[in-house]
N, C-alpha and C positions, 0 to 999 in steps of 0.2 A: 504494500500500500504506500502511496506517495502523498505528500502534502502540496498544497498550492503555493507557488512562489510568492504571491503578494503577502500571505500571512507570515512567512518567515522573514522576508526582506523589509518589513516595516511599512508596507503600503496596504495593509489590510483594512478591516472595518473601522478601526479607530481613526483612519485618515479620510474616510468617506465623507463627502459633504464639505470638505475644506478646499479653499482655493489654493493655487500654487504658492502664493505669497504666505498664506497661513501655514502651509506645510513646511516651507523653508524656515519660517520664523520658529515653528515648533521644534524642528530639528536643531536649529542653532541654539535655542534656549536649553535644549537637552544636553549640549556639549559643555560640561563643567569647566574645562580648561579655557575654552573660548570666552565664556561669560566672566570667569575670574580675571582673565587678561583684559577684557574690555573694561571692567570695573577699575582695575589698577591703572590702565592707560588714561581713563577719564580722571581719576584722582590725580595723576601726574599733571595733566593739563590744567585742572582746576587749581592745584597748588602753584604751578608756575605762573599762570596768567593772573591769579588773584594776588599773589605775593608781590610780583614785580610790576603789576599794572601793564596796560597796553593801550596804544594809540592815544596817548595823552591822559588816559584815566589812571590816577595813582593807585598803587596797590597798598596792602596793609603792612608790608615790611618797611621798616624805617630807613633802610639804606638803599642806595642805587648801585648799579654795577660799576659805575665809574667814580664813585665817591671815595676819596682818600681819607682814612681815619688813623688815629693813633693805634699802634699795636697793643693788643691786650693779651697778656699771658704768652708772649712770644708768637702770637698768631695762631695758637692751637685752637681746635674746635671747642666750643663751650656746650655742645649738645650733651645732655644727660638723659639716660633712659630711666633710671630708678633713683629718685623720683624724676618724672619726665620734665625737662626744662630746655627751652631753646637757648637760653642765655643771650649774651650780647652778640656773639658771632657763632652760630651753631655749626657751620661748616669751616670755621677758621678764617684766616686772613692771609693774603699774599704778602710779599716783602714790602709792598707799598702801603699796606694797610687797607686795601680794598676788601670788602666783605665777599667771601667766597659763596655764601648762600645766594646773595643777590646776583652774582655773576653766573652761577649755575642756573638759576631760574630764568635769567635772560637768555642764557645759552639754549635751554630747553625750548623757549619761545621761538627763537630764530631757527633752530634746527628743525622743529616740527613744522614751522611755517614754510620753510624751504622744501621740506619733504612733501607737504600737501600740494604745493605748487608744481613740483616735479611730477607727482602722481596725476594731477589734473591735466597738465599740459601734455605730458607723454601719453596719458590714456586717451585724450581727445585725438591726438595725431594718429596714434596707433589704430584706433577704431575707424577713423575716416579712411586711412590708407588701406587697411585690411578689408574694409567693407567694399570699397570701390574695386580693389583688385579681385576679390572673390566673386563679386556679383557680375561685373562686366567681362571679366576674363580677357582673352585676346591681347591686343596691343596695350590696353590699359594695364592689365595684369603684368605684362612683360616690363613696361616702363617703371611701374611702382615697385616691383620686386627687385629690379636691377638697382634702383635707388636705395632700396633697403639693404641690398648686399654691399653697396659702397659704404654706407654708414656703419655696417657691421664690421667690416674689415679694419676700420680705423679704431685703435684702442680707445675705449670709452673715456677713461680718466684723462687722457691727453686731449681729446676733442672737447670734453666738458671744461677742462682747465683753460684752454684757449678761448672758448666762447665766454667763459666767466670773466676772464681778464679783459676781454674786449668790452663787455658790458659794464664792468666796474669803472672804466675810464670815461664813460659818457653819461653816467647817472650820478646823482647826488649820493653821499655816503649813507643817508638813511634809507635809500632805495636799493642799495647794493644786494641785500638778501633777496629781494623780489626779482631783481635782474638775474641773479645767480640761479634761482629756481627756474626762471623762464628759459634761460639759455641751456641749462642741463636738461630740462624737459624736452627740448628740441632734438635731443640725441638718444633718448632712452626708450623710444617707442617701437623699436624694431621687433622685439620679441612679441609684443602684443599684436603688431600688424600681421605677423605670420600666423599667429593663433586665430585671430579674427578672420583672416582670409580662408583658413581651413574650415572654420565653422560656416562661413558663407557659401563655400563651394558645396558643402553638404546640404545646407538648408535651402538653397536656391532650387534644388531639384524636388522639393517636397510638394505635396498636393496643394497645400494652402497657398503656396506661391503661384502655382498654375491657376488656381481659382481667382486670385487677385489680378493676374494678367488678363484673364478672360473678362473680368468685370471692368476692365479699362483703367486700373490703377496705374499711376505713373511710376517710373523707376524709383524716384525719391520716396514716394509713399510706400512702395514695397520694401525698400531698404530700411527705412526708419520706423515704419508702423507694423510691419509683418515679420521681417527677418531679425532685425536688431533686438527686439524684445525677447526672442527665443535664444539669443546668444548673450544676454545680459549677465547671466550667472557666471559664465566663463570670464567675462570682462571684469566683473567686480572682484572675483577671486584673484585674477592675475594682477590687477592694479593694487589690491590690498597687499599681496605678497611682495610686489615690487617696491612698495613704500619702505620696507625695511632695508632693501638694497639702496634706496635713494638716500636715506639718512646716513648710511655707511659711506656712500659716495660723497655726500656733503662733508662728512667728518674727515674723510681722506683729503679732499681738496683744501679744507681749512687747515688741516694739519701741515700740509706742504706749502701753505701760504698762498694758495690759488683760489681760496673760497672767500668766506666772510673775513673782513679786515677790521682792525681797530679804527674808530673807537667802539664799534659794536663787537659783540662776542657771540660765539657759537660753542657747542660742546667740543667740537674738533679743535677750534682755536684755543680753548682753555687748556686742552691736553698738550697742544703744541707749545704754548707759552710756559707751561709748568713742567715740562718733561725733565729739565735739568734739576728741578727741586724734588725729584722722586725719592731720593735717599734722605733728604733733610726735612722736607715738608710734604710727605706722601699724601696728605689729605687734599692738597691742591690737585692731585692727579686722580685720586679715588672717586671723588664725587661726580665729576663729569663722566668718567668711565662707567660708573654704576648706572647712571641715568641712560647712557647710550645702550648698554646691555639690556636694561629693563624695557626701554621703548621698543627695541628690535624684537625681543622675545614676545612682548605683548602683541605686536603687530603680526608676527609669524603665527602665534596661536589663534589669533582672530581670523587670519587668512585660512588656516587649516579648518577652523570651524565653519567658515563660509563655504569652503570647498565641499565639506561633508554635507552641508545643508542643501546646496544647490545640486549636487550630483548624488542621487540615491545609490549609484554603484559603489560609492566610497563607504557606504554603511557597513560596519563590521558585522560578520555573521554571529548571531547570538545562539549558541548551541543549546543553552538551557531553555530559551524561549521556543526553539524548534522542537525540543523534546516535549515541552508542555502542549504545543499544538498537536503533535502526533498523539499524545496520550488522551486528548479531549476528543479525538476523532472516533465516531462509532465504528466498532469492529464489525465486518460483514459476518453474517451467520455461516457457520461451517456446514459441510455436507451432512445430510441425515445419515445416522448410523443404520447399517443393515440389521434387520431383526434376525 
C-alpha cells in the first residue's frame, strides 16, 4: 500500500483553501532559524538607527561618530553584563577619544544602506536583462548574454572599486555611500540575469502564456503580469542571499580604501582603521567584526528560509509524519479464509 505524495510533502488538507502567499508565509513562519534571524536583524537595525539617528533626526546616544572626547579608563569598554550597564563608552574609545559604540552604529547604518542599494539596483538590472533575454530569445538573447559574459569575466572587486572611485570624485562626501551602492549595483546583476533568463525560457512555453497571447496581451503585459509573478520566488531568494555577499563586498572595498571614506564610516572602514591596534586595543576590531558576522549570518538564514518557503521541493522529508499517515490509512480487508 502507498500513500499520496501531497500528504507526506506538506501540501495536504491543512494547506487546502490557502492562497500561494499564505502558504509561503506559513512555511516561512515555521522555519525557526529564519524567524530568529529576522528578529535579530531587525533588532540590529533598530539599535543602530535609533542610537545614532538618521537623516538629521538625532538618536538617543549622547555621542556622535566623529566627536572627540577625553579618554576614560584608557579607552577600554565600560559595558557591564552583571549588573547590566552601558557606562560612558560601552564599546570603548579609539586613540583619539572617539566613542566606538557611536562609530559602530554609524558603520552598521552605512553598510546596511549600501547593501540594500546594491541589492535593489543589481536585482532590478538582473531581472530586466534576464526577462528580456529569456522571453524574446534570438538576437536579443545573444546580445544581452554576451554583455553578461563580458561583465562576468572582469573581476568583480576590481570593477566595483573602479566605479566606486569614479563616483566618489563627482559627488559630495555625504552622498558617497549612495554613489558606492549604485555603482556596485551596476556590476553584481549577472548571476540573477542568468537565473531569471532560465526561468523565463521555461515559463514562456506554459499554457497560460499561450492563452495570454491569444487574448491579445502585449509582450510587456505578458512579461510583467503573467511570467514575472511566477518567477518572483526565485528572484526574492536570490536577491536576499546576494545581500550578504554585497555587505562583504562593501566591507572589502572599504577595507582596501576603495569604498566609504572619512569623515563617514562603515564597518569595513572601522576594521581597516583599527587593524594595527588589534594587539593593544582589540575591542576596536571586535565590535565591527561581530556586527558584520551577525548581519551576514542573519541574512543567509533569512534567505534559506525564503528558499524553503517558496520552493516546496526544498521541504525536508518528515519520516515520523509519513509513518503516522500510513498508520491512519484503513487497511484493505484480506482474502476470506477457506472453510
